[in-house]
Backbone bond lengths (Angstrom), bond angles and torsions (degrees), N, CA, C in turn:
res aa  C-N    CA-C-N  psi(-1)  N-CA   C-N-CA  omega(-1)  CA-C   N-CA-C  phi
1 M - - - 1.460 - - 1.526 109.25 -
2 A 1.350 115.30 129.40 1.459 119.77 -177.99 1.516 110.22 -66.58
3 E 1.333 114.70 142.40 1.465 119.89 178.99 1.522 110.02 -70.09
4 Q 1.327 116.49 130.98 1.457 121.09 -178.28 1.525 110.34 -73.17
5 K 1.334 115.22 138.98 1.458 120.17 178.50 1.518 110.28 -67.55
6 P 1.345 117.14 149.98 1.469 119.08 172.25 1.519 110.35 -57.92
7 R 1.312 116.04 153.84 1.465 121.51 -175.96 1.530 110.80 -57.80
8 Y 1.329 117.72 -41.52 1.462 118.53 -176.35 1.528 111.81 -68.24
9 Y 1.353 117.32 -27.11 1.464 120.09 174.06 1.526 109.53 -62.09
10 R 1.321 115.82 -44.75 1.463 119.78 -176.95 1.519 111.48 -67.28
11 I 1.331 117.09 -37.41 1.471 119.90 176.28 1.527 109.78 -65.37
12 A 1.334 117.24 -44.21 1.460 120.95 177.94 1.525 110.68 -61.61
13 D 1.336 117.21 -40.92 1.466 120.32 179.11 1.527 111.00 -59.90
14 E 1.332 116.81 -41.65 1.467 119.57 -178.06 1.523 110.92 -68.34
15 I 1.332 117.06 -42.99 1.467 119.36 178.70 1.522 109.97 -65.59
16 R 1.341 117.19 -40.65 1.462 120.97 177.67 1.526 110.69 -58.99
17 G 1.330 116.15 -41.47 1.453 120.21 178.10 1.520 112.01 -61.43
18 R 1.326 116.75 -39.16 1.471 120.26 178.32 1.521 111.01 -65.41
19 I 1.342 116.36 -36.25 1.471 119.79 176.93 1.525 110.08 -68.25
20 D 1.334 116.84 -45.93 1.467 121.09 -178.99 1.533 111.36 -61.30
21 R 1.331 117.38 -37.00 1.472 120.83 -179.11 1.522 112.21 -78.31
22 G 1.329 117.33 -12.54 1.461 120.30 -177.57 1.505 113.79 88.71
23 D 1.339 117.32 5.20 1.472 119.08 176.38 1.529 110.15 -65.56
24 L 1.314 116.40 -32.78 1.459 122.74 172.06 1.511 106.86 -112.13
25 E 1.330 117.86 117.50 1.452 122.19 -172.76 1.524 111.59 -94.91
26 P 1.338 117.68 158.99 1.464 121.03 177.03 1.521 111.46 -52.99
27 G 1.323 115.77 130.38 1.452 121.21 -179.24 1.515 114.90 89.03
28 Q 1.327 116.48 -11.04 1.473 119.78 -178.25 1.526 110.45 -78.24
29 Q 1.321 115.30 140.97 1.457 119.77 179.15 1.523 110.08 -78.27
30 L 1.326 115.45 137.16 1.463 121.05 175.10 1.527 109.24 -75.96
31 P 1.331 117.39 161.25 1.468 119.12 171.93 1.525 110.52 -54.66
32 T 1.314 116.83 151.97 1.458 120.94 179.59 1.525 110.66 -66.70
33 E 1.328 115.67 166.71 1.459 119.62 177.73 1.522 110.73 -56.87
34 H 1.349 116.72 -43.67 1.471 120.06 -179.87 1.523 110.82 -61.95
35 E 1.331 116.92 -41.57 1.462 120.12 179.30 1.527 111.03 -65.62
36 L 1.319 117.48 -40.12 1.470 120.41 178.23 1.522 111.23 -68.16
37 M 1.345 116.37 -37.69 1.465 119.71 176.99 1.520 110.64 -60.05
38 A 1.347 116.20 -42.55 1.462 120.23 -179.99 1.526 111.15 -70.54
39 Q 1.342 115.52 -41.76 1.460 119.91 -176.96 1.528 111.78 -63.11
40 Y 1.326 116.78 -40.57 1.463 120.85 -174.83 1.530 112.78 -104.29
41 E 1.334 115.90 2.55 1.465 120.79 -178.01 1.527 109.38 49.86
42 A 1.324 114.97 52.96 1.457 122.17 -174.58 1.523 109.73 -125.92
43 S 1.311 115.75 160.74 1.459 121.20 177.41 1.523 110.26 -76.11
44 R 1.342 114.95 163.17 1.461 119.62 178.00 1.537 110.90 -59.85
45 N 1.332 116.54 -40.42 1.453 119.95 -178.61 1.527 111.14 -64.06
46 T 1.336 117.17 -40.20 1.465 120.50 178.93 1.516 110.93 -63.62
47 V 1.330 116.75 -43.01 1.466 120.84 178.58 1.522 110.36 -63.90
48 R 1.323 117.12 -42.15 1.465 119.95 -179.43 1.522 111.49 -65.44
49 L 1.331 116.55 -36.90 1.469 119.54 176.79 1.526 110.85 -64.43
50 A 1.343 116.84 -38.92 1.465 120.74 178.25 1.522 110.52 -64.32
51 L 1.332 116.90 -44.17 1.461 120.49 179.50 1.526 110.84 -66.81
52 R 1.332 116.33 -36.80 1.465 119.30 178.31 1.529 110.27 -64.77
53 R 1.313 116.88 -37.72 1.468 120.62 178.72 1.532 109.83 -62.44
54 L 1.315 117.53 -43.79 1.461 121.70 179.57 1.527 111.25 -68.53
55 T 1.334 116.83 -34.21 1.465 120.59 176.54 1.516 110.22 -66.16
56 D 1.340 116.80 -44.09 1.459 120.92 179.25 1.525 112.06 -63.37
57 E 1.322 116.74 -27.31 1.461 121.32 177.83 1.525 112.02 -81.36
58 G 1.323 116.91 -7.07 1.460 120.55 -179.88 1.513 114.22 81.08
59 L 1.340 117.99 15.14 1.464 120.91 -179.68 1.522 112.78 -92.77
60 V 1.317 116.11 -25.36 1.468 121.02 -172.77 1.526 108.76 -130.89
61 I 1.322 115.52 145.04 1.464 122.53 174.26 1.515 107.41 -115.68
62 S 1.319 115.78 127.98 1.462 120.74 179.69 1.518 109.04 -119.12
63 G 1.331 116.28 140.70 1.457 121.52 177.73 1.511 110.81 -132.15
64 Q 1.335 115.81 143.92 1.459 120.46 -178.97 1.527 109.75 -58.58
65 G 1.327 115.42 116.99 1.458 120.30 177.82 1.515 114.67 76.27
66 R 1.339 118.04 3.04 1.473 120.53 -177.30 1.516 112.80 -114.88
67 G 1.336 117.67 -0.60 1.446 120.27 -179.69 1.510 112.42 81.41
68 S 1.323 115.74 -170.58 1.463 122.69 -178.81 1.521 109.40 -119.71
69 Y 1.333 115.38 141.30 1.462 121.72 -176.39 1.522 109.93 -131.86
70 V 1.328 115.24 150.87 1.460 120.18 171.81 1.525 107.58 -68.71
71 R 1.294 115.67 131.00 1.460 120.62 -176.95 1.523 111.32 -65.18
72 R 1.324 115.68 134.38 1.462 120.88 176.96 1.528 109.81 -78.44
73 A 1.314 115.90 145.34 1.460 120.53 175.87 1.523 109.43 -91.29
74 H 1.327 116.42 138.03 1.458 121.54 175.54 1.528 109.79 -87.54
75 V 1.332 115.85 147.63 1.462 119.73 170.96 1.519 107.04 -73.83
76 P 1.334 118.78 117.95 1.468 119.11 -173.15 1.524 112.35 -70.71
77 A 1.318 115.19 145.38 1.461 121.40 168.22 1.523 107.41 -86.98
78 V 1.326 117.18 131.03 1.460 122.45 -175.85 1.525 108.67 -107.04
79 W 1.343 116.15 124.67 1.460 121.47 -176.35 1.516 110.63 -121.60
80 D 1.328 115.74 131.66 1.462 120.70 170.03 1.517 106.43 -101.55
81 W 1.334 116.83 95.96 1.455 120.84 -176.50 1.531 112.32 -76.98
82 S 1.334 117.35 -1.87 1.454 119.11 174.01 1.526 110.79 -69.46
83 V 1.340 116.64 -29.37 1.465 120.13 -175.81 1.528 112.60 -119.56
84 L 1.341 117.95 -13.77 1.459 118.80 179.06 1.524 109.62 -60.56
85 E 1.304 116.41 129.69 1.471 124.95 -176.42 1.522 112.97 73.80
86 S 1.330 117.37 14.21 1.461 119.16 175.60 1.530 109.46 -70.65
87 R 1.319 116.80 155.50 1.461 120.10 -178.41 1.523 111.09 -62.56
88 S 1.338 117.11 -37.51 1.466 119.63 -178.95 1.521 111.15 -64.70
89 R 1.339 116.70 -38.09 1.464 118.52 177.42 1.523 110.43 -69.01
90 H 1.325 117.02 -40.11 1.461 119.63 176.75 1.527 110.92 -56.41
91 E 1.331 115.89 -46.27 1.451 119.66 -174.57 1.522 112.69 -71.60
92 S 1.343 116.53 -27.93 1.465 119.28 -178.63 1.524 113.09 -90.77
93 N 1.336 117.02 -5.40 1.457 120.76 -177.85 1.520 109.45 -80.07
94 T 1.330 116.36 108.82 1.465 121.17 -177.27 1.522 113.21 -118.33
95 N 1.344 117.30 10.76 1.465 118.52 -175.09 1.520 113.16 -88.70
96 G 1.338 117.77 0.56 1.461 120.12 175.57 1.507 114.80 89.46
97 G 1.338 118.84 -8.61 1.454 120.78 179.08 1.511 110.73 -105.96
98 D 1.337 116.20 174.16 1.461 117.96 176.96 1.524 109.40 -76.38
99 Q 1.340 115.91 177.45 1.460 118.96 -174.06 1.513 112.32 -64.42
100 W 1.336 116.73 -38.83 1.464 119.12 178.33 1.525 109.84 -57.31
101 A 1.331 116.40 -49.23 1.467 120.30 -178.02 1.527 111.12 -64.20
102 S 1.328 117.35 -37.64 1.460 119.15 -178.31 1.518 111.34 -67.38
103 V 1.339 117.78 -38.67 1.465 120.44 178.26 1.527 110.43 -64.64
104 V 1.337 116.91 -42.82 1.468 120.13 178.43 1.520 110.22 -62.33
105 A 1.335 117.21 -45.40 1.465 120.48 -179.05 1.525 111.37 -63.74
106 E 1.333 116.85 -37.76 1.469 120.22 178.93 1.524 111.67 -63.80
107 S 1.329 117.50 -25.90 1.465 120.58 179.15 1.524 112.08 -83.53
108 G 1.332 117.40 1.31 1.454 121.17 178.68 1.510 114.42 86.73
109 R 1.328 116.94 15.04 1.453 120.67 -178.99 1.526 109.97 -115.16
110 E 1.322 116.14 169.10 1.466 120.80 -172.97 1.527 111.33 -103.75
111 P 1.338 117.70 115.59 1.468 120.48 178.07 1.530 111.47 -91.66
112 R 1.309 115.13 150.66 1.462 121.72 172.83 1.522 108.46 -155.33
113 Q 1.329 116.98 147.21 1.453 120.58 179.11 1.523 110.80 -133.10
114 E 1.318 115.40 140.23 1.453 121.35 168.33 1.522 106.78 -103.79
115 V 1.316 117.12 125.55 1.462 121.93 -170.99 1.524 110.25 -119.49
116 R 1.322 115.54 135.34 1.457 122.19 173.17 1.519 107.77 -131.96
117 V 1.336 116.93 134.79 1.457 122.09 -178.04 1.523 109.07 -120.11
118 S 1.329 115.86 135.87 1.459 121.11 177.01 1.519 109.09 -144.70
119 I 1.331 115.46 164.54 1.469 121.80 174.52 1.519 106.58 -118.73
120 R 1.327 116.30 120.84 1.462 119.31 -176.71 1.526 110.78 -160.33
121 Q 1.321 114.94 170.43 1.454 119.80 175.66 1.522 109.54 -68.40
122 P 1.322 117.49 139.77 1.464 120.33 -178.46 1.520 110.98 -80.36
123 P 1.343 117.82 156.58 1.472 119.83 169.14 1.521 110.15 -57.62
124 A 1.315 116.16 156.62 1.465 120.36 -174.80 1.525 112.30 -58.14
125 D 1.339 117.55 -41.64 1.461 119.14 -177.59 1.523 111.39 -68.31
126 V 1.340 117.30 -35.30 1.467 120.64 177.48 1.522 109.88 -69.58
127 A 1.333 117.14 -42.62 1.463 120.46 177.79 1.521 110.82 -58.10
128 E 1.329 116.56 -40.77 1.464 120.27 179.11 1.522 111.08 -63.13
129 R 1.336 116.72 -43.21 1.463 120.09 179.95 1.527 111.48 -65.12
130 L 1.331 116.88 -33.87 1.467 120.98 -179.55 1.522 112.52 -87.31
131 G 1.328 116.53 -3.55 1.453 119.70 -178.55 1.509 112.89 68.46
132 L 1.342 117.25 34.97 1.458 122.58 -176.72 1.525 110.78 -110.56
133 D 1.322 115.76 157.69 1.458 121.79 173.10 1.527 108.22 -79.29
134 P 1.333 118.78 115.65 1.471 120.47 -175.83 1.522 113.28 -65.99
135 E 1.327 117.62 -16.90 1.464 120.65 -178.29 1.520 112.76 -87.60
136 T 1.330 117.45 -26.78 1.468 119.29 -173.47 1.523 114.19 -122.30
137 A 1.319 117.51 -25.48 1.470 119.98 -174.41 1.527 111.26 -73.56
138 M 1.319 115.58 151.52 1.454 121.98 176.58 1.531 108.65 -120.77
139 T 1.316 114.78 144.57 1.461 120.47 177.98 1.520 110.08 -125.32
140 V 1.314 114.88 149.46 1.462 121.29 167.59 1.524 106.62 -86.35
141 V 1.324 116.42 125.53 1.461 121.46 -176.45 1.520 109.01 -115.95
142 R 1.309 115.45 121.96 1.473 121.55 175.01 1.532 107.40 -105.01
143 E 1.341 116.20 106.55 1.464 122.00 -179.97 1.523 108.69 -98.78
144 R 1.315 115.38 125.88 1.462 119.79 -177.38 1.530 110.70 -128.32
145 V 1.315 115.32 135.92 1.459 121.75 165.23 1.518 105.25 -101.00
146 R 1.321 116.61 122.22 1.454 120.83 -175.19 1.528 110.24 -105.08
147 F 1.321 115.14 125.90 1.458 122.48 -176.90 1.522 109.90 -110.50
148 I 1.326 115.63 143.07 1.459 122.25 170.51 1.520 107.17 -125.98
149 D 1.328 115.79 122.85 1.472 120.93 -177.25 1.524 110.56 52.34
150 Q 1.328 116.09 43.14 1.462 124.87 175.10 1.528 114.46 70.70
151 E 1.330 117.79 8.79 1.460 120.73 175.77 1.523 109.77 -109.59
152 P 1.349 118.68 138.29 1.466 119.72 178.01 1.524 110.64 -68.87
153 Y 1.319 115.38 126.07 1.457 120.69 -176.18 1.523 113.65 -115.47
154 A 1.329 118.42 -22.00 1.461 118.96 -176.53 1.523 110.21 -164.71
155 L 1.330 114.68 156.04 1.462 122.80 167.98 1.523 106.77 -111.60
156 A 1.322 117.02 131.68 1.464 120.93 -179.36 1.517 108.58 -132.71
157 D 1.325 116.07 112.44 1.462 122.54 -179.76 1.524 109.11 -113.07
158 S 1.339 116.43 119.02 1.458 121.66 179.26 1.523 109.96 -107.96
159 Y 1.324 115.90 133.01 1.466 123.06 -179.13 1.529 108.87 -114.75
160 F 1.345 116.02 129.86 1.456 122.54 178.48 1.533 109.12 -127.83
161 P 1.331 118.78 138.30 1.461 119.03 171.44 1.530 109.48 -55.00
162 E 1.310 116.86 128.08 1.467 120.63 -171.68 1.518 112.96 -58.29
163 E 1.332 117.45 -39.31 1.465 119.48 -176.46 1.523 112.17 -69.11
164 L 1.343 117.71 -20.97 1.460 120.47 -179.53 1.522 112.68 -78.30
165 V 1.324 117.98 -35.19 1.471 120.43 -172.03 1.522 112.76 -112.64
166 R 1.330 117.48 7.11 1.462 120.44 178.50 1.529 109.90 -56.70
167 G 1.331 116.17 127.52 1.453 120.81 177.77 1.511 115.24 83.57
168 T 1.334 118.69 0.89 1.461 121.27 179.49 1.532 110.04 -93.14
169 P 1.332 117.49 168.40 1.474 120.23 177.46 1.527 113.95 -59.13
170 L 1.331 117.67 -17.55 1.465 120.22 179.44 1.525 112.15 -66.26
171 M 1.313 117.39 -13.42 1.463 121.20 177.01 1.523 112.10 -80.50
172 K 1.325 117.58 -11.83 1.461 120.89 -176.11 1.532 110.69 -81.72
173 P 1.337 119.34 134.21 1.473 121.79 179.14 1.528 111.47 -81.33
174 E 1.316 116.17 61.92 1.460 121.95 -178.44 1.519 108.47 -158.38
175 D 1.334 116.48 169.36 1.458 120.14 174.05 1.524 109.03 -61.92
176 V 1.307 116.98 131.18 1.461 120.69 176.60 1.518 108.48 -132.13
177 S 1.318 115.29 145.39 1.463 120.29 178.06 1.520 108.11 -156.17
178 A 1.319 115.55 161.13 1.458 122.14 177.86 1.515 107.99 -159.36
179 P 1.362 117.61 151.09 1.467 119.34 176.50 1.520 110.87 -55.51
180 G 1.330 115.55 126.54 1.449 119.72 -177.97 1.503 114.39 85.02
181 G 1.348 117.40 -8.18 1.455 121.33 -179.69 1.519 111.42 102.97
182 V 1.332 115.99 146.49 1.458 121.11 -176.79 1.525 111.24 -64.96
183 L 1.321 117.58 -41.63 1.460 119.96 177.74 1.528 110.96 -59.88
184 A 1.317 115.99 -45.35 1.465 119.76 -178.85 1.518 111.06 -62.83
185 Q 1.326 117.34 -37.33 1.459 120.44 178.00 1.520 111.68 -63.95
186 S 1.334 116.05 -22.59 1.469 120.80 177.56 1.519 111.89 -93.64
187 G 1.340 117.18 9.53 1.451 121.54 179.34 1.513 114.18 83.95
188 L 1.344 117.22 10.40 1.468 121.91 -178.78 1.526 107.71 -111.13
189 I 1.316 115.65 95.96 1.460 120.79 -171.65 1.527 109.56 -101.73
190 Q 1.330 114.98 120.03 1.464 120.41 176.05 1.530 108.83 -83.63
191 V 1.311 116.14 123.44 1.466 120.31 -178.69 1.520 111.94 -111.71
192 R 1.323 116.86 -10.36 1.472 120.15 -178.11 1.520 109.37 -150.70
193 Y 1.332 115.51 143.25 1.463 121.59 175.88 1.520 110.01 -120.98
194 E 1.308 115.48 147.07 1.461 121.55 167.32 1.521 107.71 -118.41
195 D 1.320 116.45 127.34 1.458 122.33 -178.39 1.520 111.09 -109.91
196 E 1.319 115.23 144.50 1.469 121.93 171.16 1.515 107.25 -137.77
197 I 1.321 116.75 132.88 1.459 121.64 -179.70 1.523 108.73 -123.34
198 T 1.321 116.41 125.02 1.462 122.04 175.59 1.525 108.48 -123.84
199 F 1.326 115.06 165.20 1.460 120.70 -177.34 1.527 108.73 -133.02
200 R 1.314 115.99 139.59 1.466 121.11 -178.52 1.519 109.04 -164.25
201 M 1.325 115.01 174.93 1.454 119.87 171.29 1.531 108.52 -83.65
202 P 1.323 118.16 149.33 1.459 120.40 -176.13 1.521 112.37 -73.98
203 T 1.326 115.18 157.97 1.455 120.36 170.08 1.525 108.81 -75.23
204 R 1.327 115.72 167.25 1.468 118.92 178.00 1.537 110.62 -60.09
205 A 1.334 116.59 -42.70 1.462 119.91 -179.27 1.525 111.28 -62.65
206 E 1.331 116.98 -41.16 1.464 120.26 178.10 1.519 111.08 -64.96
207 S 1.334 117.01 -41.29 1.466 120.48 178.75 1.518 111.06 -60.11
208 E 1.330 116.08 -40.94 1.462 119.96 -179.11 1.519 111.45 -69.81
209 R 1.329 117.18 -43.96 1.468 120.06 -177.42 1.527 111.76 -68.43
210 L 1.336 116.82 -31.89 1.454 121.10 -178.04 1.525 112.98 -98.55
211 D 1.346 116.35 -0.31 1.468 121.36 -179.83 1.528 110.52 53.36
212 L 1.342 115.75 53.67 1.459 121.13 -175.15 1.521 111.58 -88.58
213 P 1.318 118.10 132.70 1.464 120.63 169.87 1.526 109.67 -68.46
214 P 1.343 117.61 162.64 1.471 120.02 176.30 1.529 111.14 -58.37
215 A 1.313 115.02 156.19 1.475 123.10 175.98 1.523 112.79 64.07
216 T 1.344 116.63 32.90 1.464 120.61 176.95 1.524 109.33 -110.30
217 P 1.314 118.61 107.19 1.462 120.13 177.77 1.523 110.62 -75.84
218 V 1.313 116.13 163.59 1.463 120.91 176.42 1.522 109.34 -125.37
219 A 1.320 114.44 150.73 1.468 121.50 168.00 1.517 107.37 -98.88
220 V 1.319 116.08 139.47 1.467 120.97 177.00 1.525 107.39 -115.69
221 H 1.327 114.79 112.74 1.461 121.53 -177.97 1.528 107.89 -102.35
222 T 1.320 116.82 117.05 1.457 121.73 179.34 1.522 108.70 -111.27
223 R 1.326 115.31 118.78 1.464 121.13 -178.45 1.525 109.24 -117.48
224 T 1.336 116.46 124.94 1.457 122.62 176.64 1.520 108.18 -109.28
225 G 1.345 116.73 126.99 1.456 121.91 -179.61 1.512 111.28 -104.27
226 Y 1.348 116.54 137.05 1.457 122.81 -176.15 1.535 110.44 -123.07
227 D 1.351 115.85 149.29 1.458 119.77 173.32 1.530 109.29 -84.78
228 K 1.333 116.56 -178.31 1.462 119.75 -174.34 1.526 112.71 -66.89
229 G 1.333 116.43 -19.42 1.453 119.53 177.33 1.511 114.04 -90.22
230 G 1.350 116.35 2.27 1.458 121.03 179.90 1.515 114.35 87.32
231 K 1.333 117.27 8.75 1.461 120.15 179.19 1.522 110.04 -81.40
232 P 1.350 119.06 128.51 1.469 120.24 177.79 1.523 110.82 -72.25
233 L 1.335 115.34 133.07 1.457 121.70 -177.64 1.523 113.38 -109.18
234 R 1.322 116.40 -26.92 1.461 119.78 -173.80 1.516 110.07 -159.40
235 V 1.326 114.71 145.51 1.462 121.14 168.50 1.522 107.00 -123.38
236 M 1.324 116.99 124.66 1.466 121.24 175.85 1.517 109.07 -114.82
237 V 1.323 116.24 125.75 1.462 122.66 179.60 1.524 107.29 -112.32
238 T 1.325 116.27 114.53 1.465 121.94 -177.18 1.518 109.20 -113.42
239 T 1.325 116.25 126.24 1.463 122.54 179.11 1.515 108.37 -103.84
240 L 1.328 116.24 119.93 1.462 123.00 -169.91 1.527 110.57 -121.04
241 P 1.336 118.79 114.96 1.465 119.82 175.54 1.526 111.05 -58.78
242 G 1.327 115.64 135.72 1.451 120.20 -175.36 1.509 114.81 -67.46
243 D 1.339 117.46 -17.19 1.467 120.03 -178.46 1.521 112.45 -94.81
244 R 1.344 118.93 8.58 1.463 119.99 -172.74 1.521 113.87 -131.33
245 H 1.334 118.31 5.17 1.457 119.06 -172.47 1.521 111.94 -141.43
246 V 1.332 114.48 146.05 1.464 123.26 169.12 1.524 106.33 -124.39
247 I 1.331 117.01 125.35 1.456 122.15 -178.39 1.519 109.28 -109.30
248 R 1.334 115.93 131.71 1.462 121.09 178.89 1.513 109.80 -123.91
249 Y 1.329 115.76 148.00 1.457 123.33 172.98 1.516 108.64 -134.98
250 S 1.329 115.50 144.35 1.462 120.92 167.58 1.518 106.98 -108.51
251 V 1.337 117.24 127.78 1.460 121.86 -175.97 1.520 108.82 -128.14
252 L 1.328 116.12 126.16 1.460 120.59 175.63 1.517 110.31 -69.35
253 A 1.338 117.15 142.56 1.455 121.00 -176.56 1.527 111.15 -102.23
254 D 1.343 117.16 40.62 1.465 117.35 -178.05 1.514 111.64 -106.04
């Protein structure tokens, strides 16, 4: 005889079914705890366990004193990282924004960035990628919160060896762009990238800055750019909420 599921599993299954069928729509408030207790003839603790299960699955958002709601779906941003930051895209970008902003605008959506610039020692992993001494080297860090249609969609932190970009527009705490790219305009031409993508749950600070609901994982895309001599020029670390992005690559099979 099959083991019977706990009562709260069965309540969660029924509510999940209503969400899947569209009986409960994105953004719609669920019945209150008291209403669910009456509907299922269940204790408050059983109802809360059922709601917690749905929250952990990313289907429901619960707030203290605000009730529970069906989680809204975001319109995903679609990125082709095979060509993003390519030289041809840099040279053809004439809209005055950086490549990220131009791709968003081309999709018919509104890009915006909040930019903060500082000079500080890099994290150990970034220092290693840049070939710097983590104890003594200084980097220029451009921290950006990237918004699409007024919603935070990504965090993008770029690290540059301080001596390479001193006095360039990259020191300005604002959106900067130039034909061919700001680095290239300074004589620092990236000819090769190395990408690494990892996945994890966000930190509290990331959750707050990106306004993430519970149970939302993030992808962390780390891109290191090199000049023709193999010298690393930049490390960009982009934190991407898993519910807001689609990443594509084209790879030759030769």
